[in-house]
Structure formats: C-alpha cells, structure tokens
C-alpha positions, 0 to 999 in steps of 0.5 A: 369515873377514875378521875372522880375516884381520885378526887374523892380520895384527895378530899377525904385525906384533906378532910381527915387533916382538917378534922385532926387539926381542930381536934388536937391542936390550938391555932396559934401553935400550928405550923403548916408547910407546903412542899414542892419537889422535882427530880430528873434522872438521866441514864444511858438506858433509862430516864425519868421525871418525878414532880411531886408535892405535899403538905406537912402540918406540925403542932409546935414541936417543943424541945425534946425533953418537953415533948408532952403533946404534939402532932404531925401530919404529912401528905405526899404525892409524886408520880414517876414518868419513865421514858423506856417502858418494857413490855407489860410494864407501865409508863407512870408510877405513883407514890402516895403517902399519908402519915399522922402521929399524935402524942399526948403525954407519954402516949403515941398514936400512929397511922400510916398509909402508902401506895407505890404502884402504877394503879395505887389503891384501885389496883388491889390491896397488894398495891397499898400498905397501911398501919395503926399503932400505939407507942409509949415513951419509956425514957424522957431526958434532956438528951435521951428519948426512947419510945417503944410500941407495936403496930398492925400492918395491912398489905401484901407481905408475901405470906400465903396460907396453905389454900393460897389465900394472902395473909394481909396482917402482920405486927410491926415494931414502933421504935423511936430513939433519940440521943443528942450531945455536943459531938453527935446526934442520933435518931432511930425511927424504925426502920431508918437510922439518922446521925449528925456529927458535930451538930453545932459546928459549921462543918458537920456530917449528916447521914441516913441508913435504912432498909425495908424489911420486906423488900430486902433482897440484896445489898443494893436494897440498903439505902444510904445518904451521907453529906459533908456540910459547910454552913455559912452561919452558926446557930446563934445567927438570927435566922439560924444556920439556914445556908449551907453547901455540901458534898455527898454520896448516896444509894437512892431509888429502891425502897425510897419512892421507886419500889413499885408493885404493879396492879397486875399481881406478882409483878414489880418494878424497882430502880436504884442508883449510886451517886456522888453529888453536890447540894446547896441548901438555902432553907426554903430551896434546896438544889442537889445534883451529881454523877451516877456511876452505877444504876440498875432496874429490877423486874419481878425481883428475879431479873435485874439489868444495869441501866448505865451511868448518868446524872440527876438533878433535884429541886426541893422547896418549902414554905412555912405559914 
C-alpha cells in the first residue's frame, strides 16, 4: 500500500505539470529539461550516497525587461542513504520538492511543496511545507526588476497554542529583486542572495548566500557557495560560454537538502560540511569534488557532534528538449 501511495503521488504531480503546461504555455515556447545528479560524501565518522533527479519546465523566458508572461515548473527528488545510523534514527531520508511560478503581465502566482523527512508526507504535516502566494512587479526596467508579495505557508513552524495544538499557518514574504550591469549581476529571491562579479568576462566570480529563517540556530546554518571561474569561450561564441573550470568554497548540507524532520515528531537530523573544491562545467555535465576540513551532524537541535574530515564528489547532468 505504501508503494502504491507513492506512485499515486508521483502521478498526481506529473498530471499537475501537464495540466499547467497546456493551460498556460504554447508548445513552441516550452523548454523541458530533465535533470540527474549524484552526490557522494565520505567522512571519518559518516558516509552517504545521494542519487537524485527531476524535471524542469520553462516557458521560453524572455529578457528581464520583457518578462510579461512566463512559466516555471520544477519537480525534484533525492534520497540520502547514510552508512552510520544512530539508535532511533533512519537510514534513508527523502528530499521532495515541487514548485510552480506563473507570471502574467506584472502578476505572479507561486506554489511550493517540499518534504524533507524519513517519512515524507505520510509521516504527518510536520514533515512537509507548502505555500501559495501572490506577487506584483513594482519595478520593470532593462537592468532592474523588483517583485513584492505575500504567501501563506503551511507546516510545522514550532509555534504552539496555549492548549498545545500546533499552529500550522504563517505568512511569508515574496521578494524577487534583480539588478544587471557590466560589472555585477545581483539576484535576491527570498531567502537566497546570488551574485556574479564581471558577468561578461571569462574570469568571473559567482556566489550564493542564504538561510532558512525557521532553521537558523547558529552560524553553521548560514549556507554559502562562492566560485572563481575561468570560461573558455565568451558569450559571443556560437554555443555561448558553456565550458569552464572553477575553484570554490562552500558550506553545504544543512538547510540545503539534508535538514530532515523525522516521522517521529520532535526529532530532527541535520548535517553540514565546509569544503574547498574544484568544478568542471561543460554545460550538459558538471562535475565537482573537493576536500572537507570540517563537518558535523545535529540531532534534535540540542546535540551536535563533529564527523571529521573527508571529501565529496558530485555529478550533475541535464538535457534540454
């Protein structure tokens, strides 16, 4: 029955995708992009494998100043399979994500569903987060864009009523800001900030900084990624600047796919690691790997332990139809 339930949920999500495509997009404008990825992390006191995949559907995104009508749909799934399992915890944790954004003129409709748990969805409301929201584009210029709005989030935010009942609804902001210039590109999509320094140069720096407001307990929860790139071709090349190599630093893991709520309520399992890494980006395939000088596991937010040094390898593939 459990496997049948999982299959029905997958069919339902795919059906939602197809309905949305035919309602909002023209066939010739669609971009359908399947994604595959695999991550392996080996530490002194822990090890995990994480194969994953997804589907991205885009409605022919035009230049920033012409964003009148577009569509984004994303479905992603990734299991994390751990080697060392403490008593009372699980061997496999699931990362399930679904997002849809539809923009008509200056109006934006957004829907999100995520589940990070050993028992996603069927483990209870506290294993999921979903939201629906509306935004309005206040500024639309060639190099500047700002959309503000509000969404209603549904899940377990750690807020309880006096009688002990969980309060499952909370408003959250929708903030989308973008600025483009010859020297720097900036994007803020709450709660994540992205930047590109010297975006038209073969030598450039990219970075992201972000955190989850409801999972921020100490400085280790601040995730970041910064890469110094060398691109072999410039943007005037017929295939674009698709090929590049880079050297980067990051804090990955926690709040980035491995911050899990257990089906057994009031239990959580988190993991994060800092690393120095190299990356080769060939467009359809991106391979990264590097050295991890520090890592840790967190149990129930109250207890954490270092898991030692190690390394990671990550392979990401995509193809556009």
